[in-house]
Steps between C-alpha positions, in 0.01 A plus 500: 500500500612862545779667302711789616782719371786619723460845346179539698674408825776754431249768413288453815747410766833653377700253704841625394448878521447534125829326422320212322484531126151434364654333198642231726178319563344159469155347508399246760185326605324356803247221525257639759326224691222518754608631847849591377688795641493807276819650646832387360853594591739610227875558509697713254854369475803622308836365396832665573721488190728198497322322790272275292153445650243756616589472870454859627152616596401860420162484666210276588139594537151356521253531216127437510450342156126578505583873478699457180345519154494169319504413131393210283740212437776622267476374140757228431737603229526154359456377142142411415539251223219541243593164352410311822154500660532367853246282680424542868742228608783599266806722533744607236876521557706713263877456489703771321869579479604797716857578401772244461472318833140530614145407410192703576223269617146627511191312617139600434184359658138609491451420868835557673756779526739498207870432526803679358859412581851456369673161501852403405546336162581135501754399238462122544142446402480140625657509846179622667500292813676780688400786273179585685675509839769735382323755287121511530410574866226760457367336187473164674303661781259655254462170313437302817237748619334503160482119479371474857234764423360288219520183715695294248284603203740762369599559135822684433563638151868558426601754239880470485674765285855413600766333287578246775145353492522364856302183578285683757279194547794342686556782748470374856258658744618278785671163551380274212219756435519628140305778338397280206331256743345736761329697217386433146767685304461584134682734265407758242673753277430840357487430125340680210427394145377744237454751782274265696595390850474132602288528811456258787159504670516317833121511526452288186666160464517289185429131433726341238300193399594291199773287358875545550748542214853411605837561334798297614853542380603193304798425731282523809221265397633231734493741793147615416311191387189606309239296323527709181791745537528783249869550420471781244413854604326553164279197561436628851384837367277328238341274763401805706384713208291219349329426835484844666146444632597174667850579627530637856858414596819503292834387627865529392749265665874503452818461708636819348407861423181579314469861395261721311605802299772581254804423717575245772478617856832580664490346851804693613425467871501122515708300249371148464574193298213385277483186292366686195553819304240774556167429328287780358122484514273734302161577655393743233324245269279401795446867592395581144226238517376583853581821687294418815789335692317167519776278639661396820864440394732275695864547397691228685850626421782679683446872565168501311330727758776758534479844345778703342477869432549700181456877544288439810272264313461136610625242255543121505276209403261568797456864395443414136257217577295716738479779244395274210344160584469430872303633799661246733863395494705242694876506476822478694714775651815289486664185374299180549626150556325270244374277781324795665362619167350160433351478849337843490363445149353160579338619824353803328344293222352247743342782706376679186323182381295480821132600482563835674822572321795673665583854597857558378589743779360271769664200341842661528432601860410142589800339331732744674344406831546129434876550446540728803336229713782271395745727678340382826519132412665254738662334203834664411474413128165684474643806672797496265272465197284791622801729545611419148159529338360810666660760267367306201150464641483868606620604153155430353274806505168599350402820312122538517203510728550293819151351454550392139408135438650262239289197396653270241234310305476320168805405294853629495729421787 
């Protein structure tokens, strides 16, 4: 691949009789293949004020590209996140606010050209069936090429720094083709504690093997039948602290808000009706006993995976958990119907009890695929159910390594 600068063309060929400003230049590149022609034809066009497009031609000329000096590939001015170490088949996607009505989306890969583009903000964070078609053209092209390059074995790490917290897993790449199914999509966040960054190493996965300690809100025990439900958060903390070496998975289940920190989260973008008042959970007693982030935490509650921002710092139960007690985290980006919450929880536990355990990121990918397949059913009731259930199913996301494995053994749930 050869790179050129239009300044060199202007210097050598002076196509406009020195009227071209050297500051008005751009870089471009050619992929030179065997037996290709080395002579190209260039046109310099200009626009007459008030007439819109560049329709008038000042000059045209032929250039032998082999006579021009070349340079190395320009360095991409994209954020290199020190808190994420990519693997060969992984790409990271950063979403940042860019003014009041736009997002800056930046994609980084070790093996492919990076991406940088502006997309329109989406105010309704759940109506994503048409969102991809309207706003994400260039980004969709990059995502499709990236996924095709890795031949279906592509990991996408989302770092979403926006207040809207879009459910990107549900973005459509094509008809009934969703990002969260075509690729293994996980999330991470830039979070520090005591000046230390919580890093994600995609080259090193973790196995969470041991018992599960579940908490279930007292009023939800019928919706989440457990053999020995723990209905007190203090008892839940004690059960983890007293068995830290044996506990691999902890869960919090409630048809209402569960928050961590000094004040309840303000979900201003999406008012919902919950059956219960907000519940506060304190991870610090567990953190004080073990600061190695030993747990995979499953918070089966509305909005448990979303982040809110305080002076550019991520807050919310997911952020607190990942900075204190968990290296892997499953939660929901939105409201969840209790029937879906029960279904997802039961399937996850069954899979996690198998001999090989379950990869949380792959589990979510598979369950999304099952529900999308229902959209193609010949039975109208199944299609109707799929349309209703998809936003709930796609709400579940995973923070952690895509190759992490959860194996529930021993007592507990």
